[in-house]
Every structure is written in structure tokens, then in C-alpha cells.
C-alpha positions as CSV (number, residue, x, y, z in Angstrom):
1,M,103.4,14.9,143.8
2,Q,105.9,12.9,141.8
3,K,106.7,9.3,142.7
4,I,110.5,8.8,142.7
5,T,112.0,5.3,142.9
6,V,115.6,5.2,144.1
7,F,117.4,1.9,143.7
8,T,120.4,0.8,145.9
9,S,122.2,-2.5,146.1
10,T,125.5,-1.8,147.9
11,R,126.8,0.1,150.9
12,A,129.0,2.3,148.8
13,E,126.3,3.3,146.4
14,Y,123.9,4.0,149.3
15,G,126.4,6.2,151.0
16,L,126.6,8.4,147.9
17,L,122.9,8.5,147.6
18,Y,122.1,9.3,151.2
19,W,121.6,13.1,151.0
20,L,119.5,12.7,147.8
21,I,117.3,10.1,149.4
22,K,116.9,12.4,152.4
23,E,116.0,15.3,150.1
24,F,113.2,13.3,148.6
25,H,112.1,11.8,151.9
26,E,111.7,15.3,153.5
27,S,110.1,17.1,150.5
28,L,106.4,17.5,150.1
29,D,106.8,17.5,146.4
30,F,107.9,13.8,146.1
31,E,106.8,10.4,147.2
32,L,110.0,8.4,147.8
33,Q,110.0,4.7,146.9
34,L,113.2,3.1,148.1
35,V,114.1,-0.3,146.5
36,V,116.9,-2.2,148.3
37,A,118.7,-5.3,146.9
38,G,122.1,-6.9,146.5
39,T,124.6,-6.9,149.3
40,H,122.3,-4.8,151.5
41,L,120.5,-8.1,152.2
42,S,123.5,-10.3,152.6
43,H,124.9,-11.2,156.0
44,E,128.2,-12.0,154.4
45,Y,128.5,-8.3,153.4
46,G,127.2,-6.9,156.7
47,Y,123.4,-6.9,156.1
48,T,123.5,-3.1,155.5
49,V,119.7,-2.7,155.1
50,N,119.9,-2.2,158.9
51,D,121.9,0.9,158.3
52,I,119.3,2.2,155.9
53,I,116.6,1.7,158.5
54,A,118.7,3.2,161.2
55,D,119.0,6.3,159.1
56,G,115.2,6.7,159.2
57,F,114.3,5.3,155.8
58,T,111.8,2.5,155.3
59,P,112.5,0.4,152.2
60,N,109.4,0.0,150.1
61,E,110.8,-3.1,148.4
62,C,113.5,-5.5,149.5
63,I,114.7,-7.8,146.7
64,S,116.9,-10.7,147.8
65,T,118.4,-12.2,144.6
66,L,122.1,-12.4,145.5
67,I,123.4,-15.9,145.0
68,A,126.3,-17.1,147.2
69,D,128.6,-17.5,144.3
70,D,130.6,-14.9,142.4
71,S,130.9,-16.9,139.1
72,P,129.6,-15.3,135.9
73,Q,126.8,-17.8,135.7
74,A,125.6,-16.9,139.2
75,I,125.7,-13.2,138.6
76,T,123.7,-13.7,135.4
77,R,121.1,-15.7,137.2
78,S,120.9,-13.1,139.9
79,S,120.4,-10.4,137.3
80,A,117.7,-12.3,135.6
81,M,115.8,-12.7,138.9
82,L,116.2,-9.0,139.7
83,A,114.8,-8.0,136.3
84,M,111.7,-10.2,136.8
85,V,111.0,-8.8,140.2
86,M,111.6,-5.2,139.1
87,G,109.2,-5.8,136.2
88,D,106.5,-6.7,138.7
89,Y,107.4,-3.7,140.8
90,F,107.1,-1.2,137.9
91,A,103.8,-2.7,136.8
92,R,102.4,-2.3,140.4
93,E,103.9,1.1,141.4
94,N,104.3,3.0,138.0
95,P,106.8,5.6,139.4
96,D,107.4,8.8,137.5
97,Y,111.2,8.3,137.6
98,L,113.8,5.7,138.4
99,I,117.0,7.0,139.9
100,V,120.2,4.9,139.6
101,L,123.8,5.8,140.3
102,G,127.0,4.6,138.7
103,D,127.9,1.3,137.0
104,R,127.0,-1.8,139.1
105,I,126.2,-4.8,136.9
106,E,122.8,-5.3,138.5
107,L,121.7,-1.9,137.3
108,M,121.5,-3.3,133.8
109,A,118.7,-5.6,135.0
110,V,116.9,-2.8,136.8
111,C,117.1,-0.4,133.8
112,E,116.0,-3.1,131.4
113,A,112.8,-3.6,133.4
114,A,112.3,0.2,133.5
115,V,112.8,0.7,129.8
116,I,110.2,-2.1,129.0
117,A,107.8,-0.5,131.6
118,K,108.4,2.9,130.0
119,V,109.7,4.4,133.3
120,P,112.1,7.3,132.6
121,I,115.6,6.7,134.0
122,V,117.7,9.4,135.8
123,H,121.3,8.4,135.7
124,L,123.9,9.8,138.2
125,H,127.7,9.7,137.6
126,G,127.6,8.9,133.9
127,G,130.3,9.7,131.4
128,E,133.1,8.4,133.6
129,I,135.8,6.0,132.5
130,T,137.1,2.9,134.4
131,E,138.8,0.8,131.8
132,G,139.8,-1.9,134.2
133,A,136.3,-3.1,135.0
134,V,133.3,-4.4,133.2
135,D,131.5,-1.6,135.0
136,D,132.8,0.8,132.3
137,K,130.6,-0.8,129.7
138,V,127.6,-1.0,132.1
139,R,127.9,2.7,132.9
140,H,127.8,3.8,129.2
141,A,124.9,1.4,128.5
142,I,122.9,2.9,131.3
143,S,123.6,6.4,130.0
144,K,122.0,5.3,126.6
145,L,119.0,3.9,128.4
146,A,118.5,7.0,130.6
147,S,116.4,10.1,129.8
148,L,118.1,12.5,132.2
149,H,121.8,12.7,133.4
150,F,123.7,14.3,136.3
151,T,127.5,14.1,136.0
152,S,130.3,14.7,138.5
153,T,132.5,16.9,136.3
154,E,132.1,19.1,133.2
155,A,134.3,16.8,131.3
156,Y,132.0,13.9,132.0
157,R,129.0,16.0,131.0
158,R,130.6,16.6,127.6
159,R,131.3,12.9,127.2
160,V,127.6,12.0,127.8
161,I,126.7,14.6,125.2
162,Q,129.3,13.0,122.9
163,M,127.3,9.8,123.3
164,G,124.4,11.4,121.6
165,E,122.5,12.8,124.5
166,H,121.0,16.3,124.2
167,P,122.7,19.0,126.3
168,E,119.4,20.2,127.9
169,R,119.1,16.8,129.6
170,V,122.7,16.6,130.9
171,Y,123.7,18.5,134.0
172,N,127.0,18.7,135.9
173,C,126.3,18.8,139.6
174,G,129.6,17.5,141.1
175,A,130.1,14.2,143.0
176,L,127.4,13.2,145.4
177,G,129.9,11.6,147.7
178,L,131.4,15.0,148.6
179,E,128.2,16.2,150.0
180,S,128.5,14.0,153.1
181,I,131.9,15.6,153.8
182,A,130.4,19.1,153.5
183,R,127.2,18.5,155.3
184,K,128.0,16.1,158.1
185,D,130.9,16.2,160.5
186,T,133.1,13.0,160.7
187,V,133.1,11.3,164.1
188,E,135.8,11.9,166.7
189,R,138.9,9.7,166.4
190,K,138.0,7.9,169.7
191,E,134.6,6.9,168.5
192,M,136.1,5.8,165.2
193,S,138.7,3.7,166.9
194,E,136.2,2.0,169.1
195,E,134.1,1.1,166.1
196,V,137.0,-0.6,164.1
197,G,139.0,-1.9,167.1
198,I,142.2,0.2,167.0
199,N,143.8,2.4,169.6
200,V,143.1,6.1,169.3
201,D,146.7,7.0,168.6
202,E,147.6,4.2,166.2
203,K,148.8,5.1,162.7
204,Y,147.1,3.1,160.0
205,F,146.8,2.4,156.3
206,L,143.3,2.2,154.9
207,I,143.1,-0.5,152.1
208,V,140.1,-0.9,149.8
209,Y,140.7,-3.2,146.9
210,H,138.0,-4.6,144.5
211,P,138.4,-7.1,141.6
212,E,139.5,-5.9,138.2
213,T,136.6,-7.6,136.6
214,H,138.1,-7.7,133.1
215,K,140.6,-10.3,134.4
216,K,140.0,-14.0,134.8
217,H,141.7,-14.2,138.2
218,E,142.6,-11.8,140.9
219,N,145.9,-12.1,142.9
220,I,146.5,-9.4,145.4
221,G,149.6,-11.0,146.8
222,P,151.9,-8.1,145.6
223,L,149.8,-5.6,147.6
224,L,149.8,-7.7,150.8
225,K,153.6,-8.3,150.4
226,A,154.2,-4.6,150.0
227,I,152.3,-3.5,153.2
228,E,154.2,-6.2,155.1
229,D,157.3,-3.9,154.7
230,F,155.7,-1.3,157.0
231,P,155.1,-3.0,160.4
232,D,154.8,0.3,162.3
233,Y,151.4,1.0,160.7
234,K,148.2,-0.9,161.4
235,K,146.4,-2.2,158.3
236,L,142.6,-1.7,158.1
237,I,141.3,-3.7,155.1
238,I,137.7,-3.3,154.0
239,Y,136.0,-6.2,152.2
240,P,135.6,-5.9,148.4
241,N,132.3,-5.5,146.6
242,S,130.4,-8.6,145.5
243,D,132.0,-8.6,142.0
244,M,133.2,-11.5,140.1
245,M,136.4,-12.9,141.8
246,S,135.6,-11.0,145.1
247,R,135.9,-14.3,147.0
248,E,139.5,-14.7,145.8
249,I,140.3,-11.4,147.5
250,I,138.3,-12.2,150.6
251,E,140.2,-15.5,151.0
252,A,143.5,-13.7,150.6
253,I,142.9,-11.0,153.1
254,Q,141.4,-13.4,155.6
255,A,144.6,-15.6,155.4
256,F,146.7,-12.4,155.7
257,A,144.8,-11.3,158.8
258,V,145.4,-14.7,160.5
259,R,149.2,-14.2,160.0
260,Y,149.1,-10.8,161.5
261,P,146.3,-10.7,164.1
262,E,147.7,-7.8,166.0
263,N,148.4,-5.6,163.0
264,V,145.6,-6.3,160.5
265,S,141.9,-5.7,161.0
266,L,139.3,-6.8,158.4
267,I,136.1,-4.8,158.1
268,R,133.0,-6.2,156.4
269,S,131.0,-3.0,156.3
270,L,130.8,0.4,157.9
271,Q,128.4,3.2,158.3
272,R,129.3,6.1,156.0
273,D,130.4,8.5,158.8
274,I,132.8,6.0,160.2
275,Y,134.2,5.3,156.7
276,L,134.7,8.9,156.0
277,S,136.4,9.3,159.4
278,L,138.8,6.4,158.5
279,M,139.6,8.3,155.3
280,K,140.2,11.5,157.2
281,H,142.6,10.1,159.8
282,C,144.5,7.5,157.8
283,E,148.2,8.0,157.1
284,L,147.6,6.6,153.6
285,Y,144.9,5.2,151.3
286,L,145.8,2.2,149.1
287,G,143.5,0.4,146.7
288,N,141.4,0.9,143.6
289,S,138.0,2.1,144.9
290,S,136.4,5.1,143.3
291,S,136.2,6.7,146.8
292,G,140.0,6.9,146.8
293,I,139.9,8.9,143.5
294,I,136.8,11.0,144.2
295,E,136.6,11.6,148.0
296,M,140.1,11.2,149.4
297,P,141.4,14.4,147.9
298,S,139.0,16.4,150.0
299,F,140.7,15.0,153.1
300,K,144.1,15.9,151.7
301,R,145.6,12.6,152.5
302,P,148.0,10.6,150.3
303,I,146.4,8.3,147.8
304,I,147.9,5.3,146.0
305,N,145.7,4.0,143.2
306,I,146.6,0.4,142.2
307,G,146.0,-1.3,138.9
308,D,143.6,-0.6,136.0
309,R,140.2,-0.6,137.7
310,Q,140.1,3.2,137.8
311,R,142.1,3.8,134.7
312,G,140.7,6.7,132.7
313,R,138.9,8.4,135.6
314,I,139.8,12.0,136.3
315,R,142.0,12.3,139.5
316,S,143.8,14.8,141.6
317,T,147.4,15.7,140.6
318,V,149.0,14.0,143.6
319,T,147.4,10.6,143.1
320,L,150.2,8.0,142.9
321,D,149.2,5.4,140.2
322,V,151.0,2.1,140.3
323,D,150.5,-1.4,138.8
324,L,149.7,-4.4,141.1
325,D,153.4,-4.9,141.5
326,Y,155.3,-5.4,144.8
327,H,158.2,-3.0,144.0
328,Q,156.0,-0.3,142.6
329,I,153.6,-0.3,145.6
330,S,156.4,-0.4,148.2
331,D,158.2,2.5,146.5
332,A,154.9,4.5,146.2
333,I,154.2,4.0,150.0
334,R,157.6,5.4,150.8
335,T,157.0,8.4,148.5
336,A,153.5,8.9,150.0
337,L,154.9,9.0,153.5
338,S,157.7,11.4,152.7
339,N,157.5,15.0,154.1
340,E,157.7,16.4,150.6
341,H,154.7,14.5,149.3
342,Q,152.7,15.2,152.5
343,E,153.3,18.9,151.9
344,E,152.2,18.7,148.3
345,V,149.0,16.8,149.3
346,T,147.9,19.6,151.6
347,H,147.6,22.0,148.6
348,I,145.5,19.9,146.2
349,D,142.0,20.8,144.9
350,N,139.3,18.1,144.4
351,P,138.3,18.0,140.7
352,Y,134.9,16.6,141.7
353,Q,133.8,19.4,144.0
354,G,130.2,20.6,143.3
355,S,127.7,22.7,145.3
356,A,124.7,20.9,147.0
357,P,124.1,18.3,144.3
358,S,121.2,16.7,146.0
359,S,119.2,20.0,146.1
360,F,120.2,20.7,142.6
361,I,118.9,17.3,141.3
362,A,115.7,17.7,143.3
363,D,115.1,21.2,141.9
364,I,115.5,19.9,138.3
365,L,113.0,17.1,138.9
366,R,110.7,19.4,140.8
367,T,110.4,21.8,137.9
368,A,109.8,19.0,135.4
369,N,106.0,19.4,135.2
370,E,105.5,16.3,133.0
371,K,107.1,12.9,133.1
372,L,110.1,12.8,130.8
373,S,109.5,10.9,127.7
374,T,111.4,7.6,127.4
375,Q,111.6,8.2,123.7
376,K,114.9,9.9,122.7
377,T,116.4,11.3,119.6
378,F,120.1,10.9,118.9
379,L,122.2,14.1,118.9
380,D,124.7,14.0,116.0
381,L,127.8,16.2,116.7
382,D,129.2,18.2,113.9
383,F,132.9,17.2,113.6
384,N,135.3,15.6,111.1
385,L,136.9,12.3,111.9
């Protein structure tokens, strides 16, 4: 039996990992070790460890290192504490693999401890590009630390190989987030409405905006001004991740909600089925979350991607890309709500669609009879610059 450690630190990441965690949890071939940290253990961000427990999973380790400050210094201190605790964890448990997803800054600390402890890293969603966030560098760094890779598109698989990783250790399985859409029905609109506090028949915009962490400051005033132009639609705004400058966004949306108490609802955190239901029934998605790029096309709803955070990521052909600019956002909303665009959206394909990625990943690990070596050779590609 192989001991598999899965690390999760945010609601969004856990939602993507849910079916893979369930796959390990129910299999007789694996011993699941679930390590929970970050915003899962923060009341400010919804204390979502309760959602994990409600799903039937018992965390093996809960690591509370999140400091109530989003400055670079505080995030660095938090990462240092996380690395120390994970070092102790790896020494005690000695898992066969560590599984991490994506590009969160805290993954650097977790993977640093794994490399030193000689625990092979399995990286999910590598090879992607998000030029507007520091996460872009983190993702590529983790790919170089990892021994096995599962990407969400073939283009991303080729990019990981381009980074010197051997093809036999890089697999394209599709985006894990789409598995929830395929395997679990979204909730009825009535239940969704009761959960978020809107009437069943209300039309609404779903807004998810995170900091562009390559900036020094974050001003979402142009976005808030633009959505003011559409008073006939309710605005459901979900709190940002705990990135640098996230509190600037939180303060702005809180002030905005005070001005429009009947028309704006702020949501700290949601269970994944409710979030997917919000995506399914919204009139329009606005923001810069990866879920807008990766998952929204499966619901065939209009998508406006704002700013540079997701710049470089593969997207559907009908995604409307705009700057964080009042006029561009307002014009894009009008375009997205038009009958012509709505018709175009109904015919799109999702470039991230895969087939049962969780089972695929488990099967690859199941057939690996021996622990992957943490020692790697660099693959030199034969090309002329």
C-alpha cells in the first residue's frame, strides 16, 4: 500500500482536488494522508476545514501558519513556519508521494521540505502561464522540483517537457475542476438562492477578482464603477484569495456592498457544488480567477476576463479579455449580454476537457511499483535557437 500525502491550503484548490482525494480515500491500494493549511484554518476566509470534514475526510495534519497580514514580510514568515512544520511531518510520516496542485506561493515551502526529505513530488496543472501573478514563477519552480507531472492540456504537457522534464513522466489528463461538473449534479436554483441570499428568479453577475500580485497596489474601482451601470442585475462578489494586497480588494468590496445593500452580496466562501451552481445560473462571469477560464466554458455562459492575472493561459474562443478599465469593462458587459454573443457562447468547446482525470492519476501511481526517484536528469531538446 502506498502512502499518498495530498496538500491543500485554499477552498479553490480543495475543490479541484476533491475527486482525486476521494479516489485515494476509497481505494485499498493507497493510504491517504491529508494535510490542511492556509485559509482552510482562517475564520476570516470561512474556516473551510469544516467543509473538508463534512465531505467525509479527516485531515491527518492541520497546520495553522497564516498570519493576519498580507504584506510580503508576513507571507515570507508564514512560508518559513510552514516549511519547518512540513519538515517534521515528512520525517515522521515518510510518505511515498506528495501531491500538490497549481501555483500557490505556500507550495514552495511545502515542496522545499519534500525535496530535502527526499519525498517525490507529483505536480498537477503544471506548464500553464499566468503572467500577471507571481504564481507563474512558483508554478514553473514546482515543476522543476517535481518527479511526476499531470497537465490540463496537451500544450501544457509539451511546455513541461520543454522545461527539461522527460516525456514518460509527463501526462495530459485534462483539468481536474471539470470532473466535478461531469460527476456531480449542481444544486437546484432554489437551494442555491437560499444559500447565497438571493431570490430564485433574480438575474445576477458572478464576480471573482484576485490581486495581480506583480503590482504594488490593487485598485478595483474601475470594475466596481462598471457594474454600477447595470442596476437590473444583482452582484454576487466572492472574497479574493489570501494573496498580497487581498485586503485592499476586501476593503473595496465591503465599502461597495454598504453603498448597495439591496443589490450586492459578498460571499466569504462556498461549498464547491454551490459555487458551480452559481457559475451555471449566472448571466455573466466577471473577474480574473482561473475558474472563469477553465470551468466557465463548460456552462456555456459569457466570460469577461479582467487584467493580466490570467494572461498567457489557454482560453475558449469567446472569452472577452479587457484591461482593468471602466470603459472596456462596461462595453464588454454590453457585448456579453447581447443576443449575438449569447448565441455564440452556446456553441463553444472547453479546451481543458479530459476524461476521468482522478482515476487516470490514481492508475498511474498504482502501477508505479517503486517510489519515484527524486533524482532527475535534464532532457535537452534538439532545436536551433
